[in-house]
C-alpha positions as a Markdown table, in Angstrom:
| # | Residue | x | y | z |
|---|---|---|---|---|
| 1 | Met | -31.8 | 5.6 | -188.7 |
| 2 | Lys | -29.8 | 5.0 | -192.1 |
| 3 | Asp | -28.9 | 1.8 | -191.5 |
| 4 | Lys | -32.4 | 0.8 | -190.5 |
| 5 | Leu | -33.5 | 1.8 | -193.8 |
| 6 | Tyr | -30.5 | 0.4 | -195.4 |
| 7 | Asn | -31.7 | -3.4 | -194.0 |
| 8 | Leu | -35.0 | -2.7 | -195.4 |
| 9 | Leu | -33.8 | -1.7 | -199.1 |
| 10 | Ser | -33.2 | -4.8 | -201.4 |
| 11 | Asn | -30.6 | -2.4 | -202.5 |
| 12 | Gly | -29.7 | -0.8 | -199.5 |
| 13 | Ser | -26.1 | -2.1 | -199.6 |
| 14 | Asn | -25.7 | 0.2 | -202.7 |
| 15 | Leu | -26.7 | 3.1 | -200.8 |
| 16 | Asn | -24.5 | 5.8 | -199.0 |
| 17 | Ile | -27.0 | 8.5 | -197.8 |
| 18 | Gly | -25.2 | 11.4 | -196.2 |
| 19 | Asp | -26.2 | 12.4 | -192.2 |
| 20 | Asn | -27.9 | 15.4 | -192.1 |
| 21 | Val | -28.0 | 16.1 | -195.8 |
| 22 | Pro | -31.5 | 16.2 | -197.3 |
| 23 | Tyr | -32.4 | 13.6 | -199.6 |
| 24 | Ala | -35.4 | 12.5 | -201.3 |
| 25 | Gly | -36.4 | 8.7 | -202.2 |
| 26 | Met | -37.8 | 7.0 | -205.5 |
| 27 | Ile | -40.1 | 4.2 | -203.9 |
| 28 | Gly | -40.9 | 1.0 | -206.1 |
| 29 | Phe | -40.5 | -2.5 | -206.4 |
| 30 | Thr | -36.9 | -2.0 | -208.8 |
| 31 | Pro | -36.2 | 1.6 | -209.5 |
| 32 | Ser | -32.5 | 1.3 | -208.8 |
| 33 | Gln | -32.9 | -0.9 | -212.7 |
| 34 | Gly | -33.4 | 2.2 | -215.0 |
| 35 | Ala | -35.6 | 4.7 | -213.5 |
| 36 | Arg | -35.5 | 8.2 | -214.4 |
| 37 | Ser | -36.4 | 9.9 | -211.7 |
| 38 | Pro | -33.0 | 9.9 | -209.8 |
| 39 | Lys | -31.4 | 11.6 | -212.9 |
| 40 | Leu | -33.9 | 13.6 | -213.5 |
| 41 | Trp | -34.1 | 15.1 | -210.0 |
| 42 | Asn | -30.6 | 15.3 | -209.1 |
| 43 | Ala | -30.0 | 17.0 | -212.4 |
| 44 | Ser | -32.5 | 19.9 | -210.8 |
| 45 | Phe | -30.5 | 19.8 | -207.8 |
| 46 | Lys | -27.4 | 20.7 | -208.9 |
| 47 | Gly | -28.5 | 22.9 | -211.2 |
| 48 | Leu | -30.3 | 25.2 | -208.6 |
| 49 | Gly | -27.4 | 24.7 | -206.3 |
| 50 | Val | -29.6 | 22.7 | -203.9 |
| 51 | Lys | -27.9 | 20.5 | -201.3 |
| 52 | Ala | -29.6 | 17.4 | -201.5 |
| 53 | Glu | -30.1 | 13.8 | -203.7 |
| 54 | Met | -32.5 | 11.4 | -204.9 |
| 55 | Tyr | -31.9 | 8.1 | -204.5 |
| 56 | Pro | -33.9 | 4.6 | -205.8 |
| 57 | Met | -35.7 | 2.8 | -203.0 |
| 58 | Asp | -36.0 | -1.2 | -203.9 |
| 59 | Ile | -39.1 | -2.5 | -202.2 |
| 60 | Val | -39.5 | -5.8 | -201.9 |
| 61 | Asp | -43.4 | -6.2 | -200.8 |
| 62 | Glu | -46.1 | -3.9 | -198.9 |
| 63 | Asp | -45.0 | -5.0 | -195.5 |
| 64 | Thr | -41.5 | -3.7 | -196.1 |
| 65 | Leu | -43.2 | -0.5 | -197.7 |
| 66 | Ser | -44.8 | -0.1 | -194.5 |
| 67 | Arg | -42.0 | -0.3 | -192.7 |
| 68 | Val | -39.9 | 2.0 | -194.8 |
| 69 | Ile | -42.7 | 4.5 | -194.9 |
| 70 | Ser | -42.6 | 4.8 | -190.9 |
| 71 | Val | -38.6 | 5.1 | -190.9 |
| 72 | Leu | -39.1 | 7.8 | -193.6 |
| 73 | Lys | -41.5 | 9.7 | -191.7 |
| 74 | Asp | -39.2 | 10.0 | -188.5 |
| 75 | Asp | -36.2 | 11.2 | -190.8 |
| 76 | Glu | -36.7 | 15.2 | -191.1 |
| 77 | Tyr | -34.0 | 15.5 | -193.4 |
| 78 | Phe | -36.3 | 12.9 | -196.3 |
| 79 | Ile | -37.9 | 15.9 | -198.4 |
| 80 | Gly | -40.3 | 13.5 | -200.0 |
| 81 | Gly | -40.2 | 11.7 | -203.4 |
| 82 | Ala | -41.5 | 9.5 | -206.4 |
| 83 | Val | -43.4 | 6.7 | -206.0 |
| 84 | Thr | -43.9 | 3.6 | -209.2 |
| 85 | Met | -45.3 | 0.4 | -209.6 |
| 86 | Pro | -46.5 | -1.5 | -208.0 |
| 87 | Tyr | -47.0 | 0.9 | -205.0 |
| 88 | Lys | -49.2 | 3.9 | -205.9 |
| 89 | Gln | -52.0 | 2.9 | -204.4 |
| 90 | His | -50.6 | 0.4 | -201.3 |
| 91 | Ile | -48.7 | 3.9 | -200.0 |
| 92 | Ile | -51.6 | 6.1 | -199.3 |
| 93 | Lys | -52.7 | 4.0 | -196.0 |
| 94 | Tyr | -49.1 | 4.9 | -194.7 |
| 95 | Leu | -49.0 | 8.6 | -195.4 |
| 96 | Asp | -50.4 | 11.0 | -193.4 |
| 97 | Ala | -52.5 | 13.2 | -195.8 |
| 98 | Leu | -53.4 | 13.6 | -199.6 |
| 99 | Glu | -54.3 | 16.2 | -202.0 |
| 100 | Glu | -57.6 | 16.2 | -202.9 |
| 101 | Glu | -56.8 | 15.6 | -206.6 |
| 102 | Ala | -55.1 | 12.3 | -205.3 |
| 103 | Glu | -57.9 | 11.3 | -202.8 |
| 104 | Ile | -59.9 | 11.1 | -205.9 |
| 105 | Ile | -58.0 | 9.3 | -208.2 |
| 106 | Gly | -57.0 | 6.9 | -205.7 |
| 107 | Ala | -53.2 | 6.8 | -206.4 |
| 108 | Val | -50.3 | 8.4 | -205.3 |
| 109 | Asn | -46.7 | 9.2 | -207.3 |
| 110 | Cys | -45.6 | 12.0 | -205.6 |
| 111 | Val | -44.9 | 12.4 | -201.9 |
| 112 | Tyr | -43.9 | 15.4 | -200.0 |
| 113 | Arg | -42.6 | 16.6 | -196.2 |
| 114 | Lys | -45.0 | 19.6 | -195.3 |
| 115 | Asp | -45.0 | 20.8 | -191.5 |
| 116 | Gly | -43.7 | 17.4 | -190.3 |
| 117 | Arg | -45.8 | 15.5 | -192.4 |
| 118 | Leu | -45.8 | 13.5 | -195.5 |
| 119 | Ile | -48.3 | 14.3 | -197.8 |
| 120 | Gly | -49.1 | 11.9 | -201.2 |
| 121 | Ser | -49.9 | 13.8 | -204.7 |
| 122 | Asn | -50.4 | 13.0 | -208.2 |
| 123 | Thr | -48.8 | 14.4 | -210.6 |
| 124 | Asp | -49.5 | 11.6 | -213.3 |
| 125 | Gly | -52.4 | 12.7 | -215.4 |
| 126 | Ala | -51.5 | 16.3 | -215.6 |
| 127 | Gly | -47.9 | 14.9 | -216.8 |
| 128 | Ala | -49.4 | 12.9 | -220.0 |
| 129 | Ile | -51.9 | 15.4 | -221.3 |
| 130 | Glu | -49.1 | 17.6 | -221.0 |
| 131 | Ser | -47.1 | 15.8 | -223.2 |
| 132 | Leu | -49.6 | 15.2 | -225.3 |
| 133 | Lys | -50.0 | 18.9 | -226.2 |
| 134 | Asn | -46.4 | 19.2 | -226.5 |
| 135 | Thr | -45.9 | 16.6 | -229.2 |
| 136 | Phe | -49.4 | 17.4 | -230.9 |
| 137 | Ser | -49.7 | 21.1 | -230.9 |
| 138 | Asp | -52.8 | 20.7 | -232.7 |
| 139 | Phe | -54.4 | 17.7 | -230.9 |
| 140 | Ser | -57.5 | 18.4 | -228.7 |
| 141 | Leu | -59.9 | 15.8 | -227.6 |
| 142 | Lys | -63.1 | 17.6 | -226.3 |
| 143 | Gly | -66.2 | 15.4 | -227.5 |
| 144 | Lys | -63.6 | 13.0 | -228.7 |
| 145 | Lys | -63.7 | 9.3 | -228.3 |
| 146 | Val | -60.6 | 7.7 | -226.1 |
| 147 | Leu | -59.9 | 4.0 | -225.5 |
| 148 | Ala | -57.8 | 3.7 | -222.3 |
| 149 | Ile | -56.2 | 0.3 | -221.0 |
| 150 | Gly | -55.5 | -0.7 | -217.4 |
| 151 | Val | -57.1 | 1.0 | -214.3 |
| 152 | Gly | -53.9 | 0.7 | -211.7 |
| 153 | Gly | -52.0 | 3.6 | -210.0 |
| 154 | Ala | -51.4 | 5.5 | -213.1 |
| 155 | Gly | -54.2 | 5.0 | -215.6 |
| 156 | Met | -56.3 | 5.8 | -212.8 |
| 157 | Ala | -54.5 | 9.5 | -212.6 |
| 158 | Val | -54.7 | 9.6 | -216.6 |
| 159 | Met | -57.8 | 8.7 | -217.4 |
| 160 | Thr | -59.3 | 11.3 | -215.0 |
| 161 | Tyr | -57.6 | 13.9 | -216.7 |
| 162 | Leu | -58.5 | 12.4 | -219.9 |
| 163 | Ala | -62.3 | 12.6 | -218.8 |
| 164 | Arg | -62.1 | 15.8 | -218.2 |
| 165 | Glu | -60.3 | 16.4 | -221.4 |
| 166 | Ile | -62.8 | 14.5 | -223.3 |
| 167 | Gly | -65.9 | 16.5 | -221.5 |
| 168 | Arg | -69.3 | 15.6 | -221.7 |
| 169 | Asp | -70.1 | 15.1 | -225.4 |
| 170 | Gly | -67.1 | 13.0 | -225.5 |
| 171 | Thr | -66.8 | 9.2 | -225.3 |
| 172 | Leu | -64.4 | 7.1 | -223.1 |
| 173 | Ile | -64.1 | 3.5 | -222.7 |
| 174 | Ile | -61.8 | 2.1 | -220.5 |
| 175 | Ser | -60.6 | -1.8 | -220.9 |
| 176 | Asn | -58.9 | -3.4 | -217.9 |
| 177 | Arg | -58.7 | -7.3 | -216.4 |
| 178 | Ser | -61.1 | -6.4 | -213.6 |
| 179 | Ile | -64.5 | -5.0 | -214.8 |
| 180 | Gln | -65.7 | -4.6 | -211.5 |
| 181 | Val | -62.9 | -2.5 | -210.9 |
| 182 | Ala | -63.4 | -0.3 | -213.6 |
| 183 | Glu | -67.1 | -0.2 | -213.3 |
| 184 | Glu | -66.3 | 1.2 | -209.9 |
| 185 | Phe | -63.9 | 3.7 | -211.0 |
| 186 | Ala | -65.7 | 4.7 | -214.1 |
| 187 | Lys | -68.7 | 6.0 | -211.4 |
| 188 | Lys | -66.0 | 8.7 | -210.4 |
| 189 | Leu | -65.6 | 9.9 | -214.0 |
| 190 | Arg | -68.9 | 10.6 | -214.8 |
| 191 | Ser | -68.7 | 13.7 | -213.3 |
| 192 | Phe | -66.7 | 15.1 | -215.8 |
| 193 | Cys | -68.0 | 12.4 | -219.2 |
| 194 | Glu | -71.1 | 10.9 | -219.2 |
| 195 | Asn | -70.5 | 8.3 | -221.8 |
| 196 | Ile | -68.2 | 5.9 | -220.0 |
| 197 | Arg | -68.0 | 2.3 | -221.1 |
| 198 | Val | -66.5 | -0.5 | -219.7 |
| 199 | Ile | -64.9 | -3.6 | -222.0 |
| 200 | Pro | -63.1 | -6.6 | -221.6 |
| 201 | Val | -59.4 | -6.9 | -223.4 |
| 202 | Ala | -61.6 | -9.4 | -226.1 |
| 203 | Asn | -63.9 | -6.6 | -226.9 |
| 204 | Ile | -61.4 | -3.6 | -228.0 |
| 205 | Ala | -61.7 | -4.5 | -231.7 |
| 206 | Asn | -65.2 | -3.8 | -231.3 |
| 207 | His | -65.1 | -0.5 | -230.3 |
| 208 | Val | -62.1 | 1.2 | -232.4 |
| 209 | Asp | -64.1 | 2.9 | -234.8 |
| 210 | Glu | -63.7 | 6.8 | -234.8 |
| 211 | Leu | -61.2 | 6.6 | -231.9 |
| 212 | Ala | -58.8 | 9.9 | -231.6 |
| 213 | Leu | -56.9 | 8.2 | -229.0 |
| 214 | Leu | -55.6 | 5.1 | -227.8 |
| 215 | Val | -53.8 | 4.5 | -224.1 |
| 216 | Asn | -52.2 | 2.4 | -222.5 |
| 217 | Cys | -51.7 | 2.5 | -219.1 |
| 218 | Ser | -51.2 | -1.0 | -218.2 |
| 219 | Ser | -47.9 | -2.3 | -217.4 |
| 220 | Val | -48.3 | -4.9 | -220.3 |
| 221 | Gly | -44.7 | -4.0 | -222.4 |
| 222 | Phe | -42.8 | -2.7 | -219.6 |
| 223 | Glu | -38.9 | -3.9 | -219.9 |
| 224 | Ser | -38.6 | -6.3 | -216.3 |
| 225 | Val | -38.7 | -9.7 | -215.9 |
| 226 | Gln | -41.1 | -10.0 | -212.8 |
| 227 | Arg | -41.8 | -12.7 | -209.9 |
| 228 | Asp | -44.5 | -13.5 | -208.4 |
| 229 | Asp | -45.1 | -16.6 | -205.8 |
| 230 | Lys | -45.7 | -19.1 | -209.0 |
| 231 | Gly | -42.3 | -17.9 | -210.5 |
| 232 | Leu | -40.8 | -15.4 | -212.9 |
| 233 | Tyr | -42.4 | -13.8 | -216.1 |
| 234 | Ser | -42.6 | -11.3 | -218.5 |
| 235 | Leu | -44.7 | -8.7 | -219.7 |
| 236 | Glu | -42.7 | -6.8 | -222.4 |
| 237 | Pro | -43.1 | -9.3 | -225.6 |
| 238 | Tyr | -46.6 | -8.2 | -225.3 |
| 239 | Thr | -48.9 | -5.8 | -226.3 |
| 240 | Pro | -52.2 | -4.8 | -224.3 |
| 241 | Leu | -54.3 | -4.7 | -227.3 |
| 242 | Gly | -54.1 | -8.7 | -227.3 |
| 243 | Leu | -55.4 | -11.7 | -224.9 |
| 244 | Ile | -52.1 | -12.8 | -222.4 |
| 245 | Asp | -51.9 | -16.2 | -220.3 |
| 246 | Gly | -51.7 | -14.9 | -217.4 |
| 247 | Thr | -50.6 | -18.6 | -216.2 |
| 248 | Leu | -47.3 | -18.6 | -217.7 |
| 249 | Arg | -44.2 | -18.9 | -215.2 |
| 250 | Val | -40.8 | -20.0 | -215.3 |
| 251 | Thr | -39.2 | -21.6 | -212.0 |
| 252 | Gly | -36.1 | -23.3 | -211.2 |
| 253 | Glu | -32.4 | -21.9 | -210.8 |
| 254 | Asp | -30.7 | -19.3 | -213.5 |
| 255 | Val | -33.6 | -18.4 | -215.4 |
| 256 | Thr | -32.7 | -16.2 | -218.4 |
| 257 | Arg | -34.9 | -14.3 | -220.5 |
| 258 | Met | -34.3 | -16.4 | -223.3 |
| 259 | Thr | -35.9 | -19.4 | -221.2 |
| 260 | Ile | -38.8 | -17.2 | -220.6 |
| 261 | Met | -39.3 | -16.1 | -224.2 |
| 262 | Ser | -39.0 | -19.9 | -225.0 |
| 263 | His | -41.5 | -20.9 | -222.4 |
| 264 | Ile | -44.2 | -18.0 | -223.5 |
| 265 | Lys | -43.2 | -18.0 | -227.6 |
| 266 | Asp | -46.6 | -19.4 | -228.5 |
| 267 | Asp | -48.4 | -16.9 | -226.7 |
| 268 | Val | -46.8 | -13.9 | -227.2 |
| 269 | Leu | -47.3 | -14.9 | -231.1 |
| 270 | His | -51.0 | -15.2 | -230.3 |
| 271 | Asn | -50.9 | -11.9 | -228.6 |
| 272 | Leu | -49.1 | -10.3 | -231.9 |
| 273 | Asn | -51.3 | -11.3 | -234.2 |
| 274 | Glu | -54.3 | -10.0 | -232.3 |
| 275 | Ser | -52.6 | -7.5 | -231.8 |
| 276 | Ile | -52.1 | -6.2 | -235.2 |
| 277 | Asp | -55.6 | -7.1 | -236.4 |
| 278 | Val | -57.1 | -4.3 | -233.7 |
| 279 | Leu | -54.3 | -2.0 | -234.8 |
| 280 | Leu | -55.3 | -2.7 | -238.9 |
| 281 | Lys | -58.7 | -1.6 | -237.1 |
| 282 | Leu | -58.0 | 1.9 | -236.3 |
| 283 | Pro | -58.4 | 5.2 | -237.9 |
| 284 | Glu | -55.7 | 6.7 | -240.0 |
| 285 | Asp | -55.3 | 10.0 | -237.7 |
| 286 | Val | -55.6 | 8.2 | -234.4 |
| 287 | Val | -52.9 | 8.7 | -231.7 |
| 288 | Val | -51.2 | 5.5 | -230.0 |
| 289 | Phe | -50.2 | 6.8 | -226.6 |
| 290 | Asp | -47.8 | 4.7 | -224.3 |
| 291 | Ile | -47.2 | 6.0 | -221.2 |
| 292 | Ile | -44.5 | 3.1 | -220.1 |
| 293 | Tyr | -41.0 | 5.1 | -220.7 |
| 294 | Gln | -39.0 | 1.7 | -220.3 |
| 295 | Pro | -38.2 | 0.6 | -223.0 |
| 296 | Glu | -38.5 | 3.8 | -224.7 |
| 297 | His | -40.3 | 1.6 | -227.8 |
| 298 | Thr | -42.8 | -0.8 | -226.3 |
| 299 | Gln | -43.9 | -3.4 | -228.6 |
| 300 | Leu | -47.2 | -1.2 | -229.6 |
| 301 | Leu | -45.6 | 1.5 | -229.8 |
| 302 | His | -43.3 | -0.7 | -232.1 |
| 303 | Leu | -46.4 | -2.2 | -234.4 |
| 304 | Ala | -48.2 | 1.1 | -234.3 |
| 305 | Ser | -45.5 | 2.6 | -236.4 |
| 306 | Leu | -44.8 | -0.4 | -238.8 |
| 307 | Cys | -48.9 | 0.4 | -239.3 |
| 308 | Gly | -48.4 | 4.1 | -240.1 |
| 309 | Leu | -50.0 | 5.4 | -236.9 |
| 310 | Arg | -49.0 | 8.7 | -234.7 |
| 311 | Thr | -46.9 | 7.6 | -231.4 |
| 312 | Ile | -46.0 | 8.9 | -228.6 |
| 313 | Gly | -44.0 | 7.1 | -225.6 |
| 314 | Gly | -43.9 | 7.8 | -221.8 |
| 315 | Leu | -40.6 | 9.9 | -222.0 |
| 316 | Gly | -42.7 | 13.3 | -222.0 |
| 317 | Met | -45.3 | 12.4 | -219.3 |
| 318 | Asn | -42.4 | 10.9 | -217.2 |
| 319 | Leu | -40.6 | 14.5 | -217.8 |
| 320 | Glu | -43.8 | 16.5 | -216.8 |
| 321 | Gln | -45.0 | 14.8 | -213.7 |
| 322 | Ala | -41.2 | 14.9 | -212.5 |
| 323 | Val | -41.2 | 18.7 | -213.0 |
| 324 | Val | -44.0 | 19.2 | -210.8 |
| 325 | Gly | -43.1 | 16.6 | -208.1 |
| 326 | Phe | -39.9 | 18.3 | -207.6 |
| 327 | Tyr | -41.4 | 21.7 | -207.6 |
| 328 | Lys | -43.8 | 20.3 | -204.5 |
| 329 | Ala | -41.0 | 18.6 | -202.7 |
| 330 | Val | -38.2 | 21.1 | -202.8 |
| 331 | Ser | -40.5 | 24.1 | -202.0 |
| 332 | Phe | -43.5 | 22.3 | -199.4 |
| 333 | Ser | -40.0 | 20.9 | -197.4 |
| 334 | Gly | -38.6 | 24.4 | -197.0 |
| 335 | Leu | -35.3 | 23.0 | -199.0 |
| 336 | Ala | -36.1 | 26.0 | -201.1 |
| 337 | Asn | -38.2 | 29.4 | -200.9 |
| 338 | His | -40.9 | 28.5 | -203.8 |
| 339 | Asn | -40.4 | 31.9 | -205.0 |
| 340 | Lys | -37.1 | 31.1 | -205.9 |
| 341 | Ile | -37.4 | 28.1 | -208.3 |
| 342 | His | -39.6 | 28.2 | -210.9 |
| 343 | Ile | -41.5 | 25.8 | -213.1 |
| 344 | Pro | -39.9 | 26.5 | -216.2 |
| 345 | Thr | -36.6 | 26.3 | -215.0 |
| 346 | Ile | -37.1 | 22.8 | -213.3 |
| 347 | Arg | -38.2 | 21.8 | -217.2 |
| 348 | Asn | -35.5 | 23.0 | -218.7 |
| 349 | Leu | -33.0 | 21.1 | -216.2 |
| 350 | Met | -34.4 | 17.9 | -216.7 |
| 351 | Ser | -35.2 | 18.2 | -220.0 |
| 352 | Asn | -31.2 | 18.2 | -220.7 |
| 353 | Thr | -31.0 | 15.5 | -218.8 |
């Protein structure tokens, strides 16, 4: 069964999962290239004396994802794991069930085995709020104005929790490439926060007055060269506050980062100029939060810091969501008695990793 799994994964030749040994997976496009969850989970397994290990699972497309999940379902030693871009929504149809909150959000970042079934959960939103509160002890969003960018898998989770924290007297502004997708999602959130507006990126500068929090939930700024059917591209040099020419691609052999930057440099300069204009209009006491943790300091956070604004990256959120995900996978699978493992202990083990 392991050979079948290895053949499906882009990094399968680098894996060596022991037979008859419990294991977890980090499911995504290229989690083997810097994802933190395997390090965090494996430190916790070791610290708790649990004989298990998490492995990154590089999955090239959704068709492969469906086959990987089928293999994992049939392997009783697979206890669950984490899900990252771009499969937080795609994976739902291949799981046996969802927790109620994951169903509301419409995205999954955590999977665990319970009674032989794979259950989808979402811990991103709770992780984001916990990270904010840990960083700014006096920070409250109740009745405040928040702008969030990017209605993807993580964005849906974060915005659901933001809407709850803001409450009925506050305002949530959602910016997204697809206005229709954002409008549909906003309908779900109005039971928590009635005043929700959806805007295109081009209009962000007109909605930043009295803003308490600006959150990037999109992939803009992520440290990765990505590929689609048109070629290679990178969103790392950009911020989500300015326009991006989504048609720019590089093709050919031996493409380097320098090749890509040379191709997109004019577009990057335009994006950064627009981004700085937006940042200079923000209130001085605003918090700029980028949920991306790879790199630790995105272009958005760098520019916001240069403008003297308070910033927070995605490392804390990543830690908090991993703590809860690990707890669920280990306790529900029966790998360890949930009465013998505790959230604070897991957090401490992961924090020191």
